[in-house]
TORMARLUM-302283 format. One record per residue (C-alpha): residue number from 0; residue in three letters; chain; x, y, z. Coordinates in nm, 4 decimals, m for minus. Layout:
N
   n res chain     east    north       up
 NUM ALA     A        X        Y        Z
...
***
This chain:
68
   n res chain     east    north       up
   0 MET     A  m1.9027  m6.9329   3.4480
   1 PHE     A  m1.8553  m7.3022   3.3971
   2 ASN     A  m1.8106  m7.4381   3.0468
   3 HIS     A  m1.9347  m7.7782   3.1540
   4 LYS     A  m2.0901  m7.9747   2.8693
   5 ARG     A  m2.3433  m8.2466   2.9391
   6 ARG     A  m2.3966  m8.5647   2.7415
   7 PHE     A  m2.7375  m8.6434   2.5934
   8 ALA     A  m2.8220  m8.9794   2.4369
   9 LEU     A  m3.0666  m8.9924   2.1472
  10 ARG     A  m3.3335  m9.2539   2.2224
  11 GLU     A  m3.4805  m9.4454   1.9288
  12 ASN     A  m3.6893  m9.7599   1.9830
  13 ARG     A  m3.5681  m9.7880   2.3454
  14 LYS     A  m3.2047  m9.7874   2.2275
  15 GLU     A  m2.9418  m9.5180   2.2694
  16 ASN     A  m2.7197  m9.5221   1.9623
  17 SER     A  m2.5971  m9.1624   1.9456
  18 VAL     A  m2.4576  m8.9320   2.2114
  19 PHE     A  m2.4452  m8.5535   2.1746
  20 GLU     A  m2.2398  m8.3286   2.4001
  21 ASN     A  m2.3841  m7.9811   2.4634
  22 LYS     A  m2.4547  m7.7358   2.7425
  23 SER     A  m2.8345  m7.7743   2.7240
  24 PRO     A  m3.0921  m8.0278   2.5991
  25 ARG     A  m3.2174  m7.7725   2.3472
  26 GLN     A  m2.8742  m7.7420   2.1859
  27 ALA     A  m2.8481  m8.1207   2.1641
  28 ALA     A  m3.1968  m8.1427   2.0067
  29 LEU     A  m3.1048  m7.8811   1.7468
  30 LYS     A  m2.7925  m8.0779   1.6600
  31 VAL     A  m3.0077  m8.3907   1.6152
  32 ALA     A  m3.2615  m8.1970   1.4043
  33 ARG     A  m2.9898  m8.0882   1.1606
  34 ARG     A  m2.9164  m8.4550   1.0902
  35 LEU     A  m3.2784  m8.5554   1.0165
  36 GLU     A  m3.4025  m8.6175   0.6653
  37 PRO     A  m3.5744  m8.3074   0.5232
  38 ARG     A  m3.9530  m8.3150   0.4808
  39 GLU     A  m4.1285  m8.2880   0.1441
  40 ASN     A  m4.2847  m7.9541   0.2351
  41 GLU     A  m4.3175  m7.7206   0.5309
  42 ALA     A  m4.6863  m7.7981   0.5863
  43 ASP     A  m4.6065  m8.1656   0.6470
  44 ALA     A  m4.3415  m8.0690   0.9029
  45 VAL     A  m4.5893  m7.8435   1.0853
  46 ILE     A  m4.8678  m8.1031   1.0919
  47 ASN     A  m4.6452  m8.3978   1.1931
  48 PRO     A  m4.3455  m8.2664   1.3886
  49 GLU     A  m4.0565  m8.5024   1.4542
  50 ARG     A  m4.0226  m8.5960   1.8218
  51 ILE     A  m3.6701  m8.6099   1.9548
  52 ARG     A  m3.6179  m8.8118   2.2722
  53 LEU     A  m3.3031  m8.7379   2.4683
  54 ARG     A  m3.1783  m8.8771   2.7968
  55 GLU     A  m2.9077  m8.7055   2.9940
  56 ARG     A  m2.6265  m8.9551   3.0500
  57 GLY     A  m2.5695  m9.0253   3.4173
  58 SER     A  m2.9306  m8.9398   3.4971
  59 SER     A  m3.2721  m9.0977   3.4617
  60 LYS     A  m3.4219  m8.7770   3.3177
  61 ASP     A  m3.5920  m8.8448   2.9857
  62 ARG     A  m3.6793  m8.5417   2.7718
  63 THR     A  m3.8981  m8.5261   2.4629
  64 LEU     A  m3.8315  m8.2173   2.2529
  65 ILE     A  m3.9827  m8.0802   1.9349
  66 PRO     A  m3.7390  m7.8390   1.7661
  67 SER     A  m3.8945  m7.5244   1.6278
***
């Protein structure tokens, strides 16, 4: 199998400031989620989930993910 990692750029306010290198968009989103500020309580996180927008570098594919 190939161990090819892909690059995903985190999109915030139409800017791409951070790049994460992983095998899948889900892995990149989980890496981003670990760096987010924690919520006050779990109920708030369930009601208002944080949206993570990633774009694969070298592609026009834009993905919006909500980590679970």
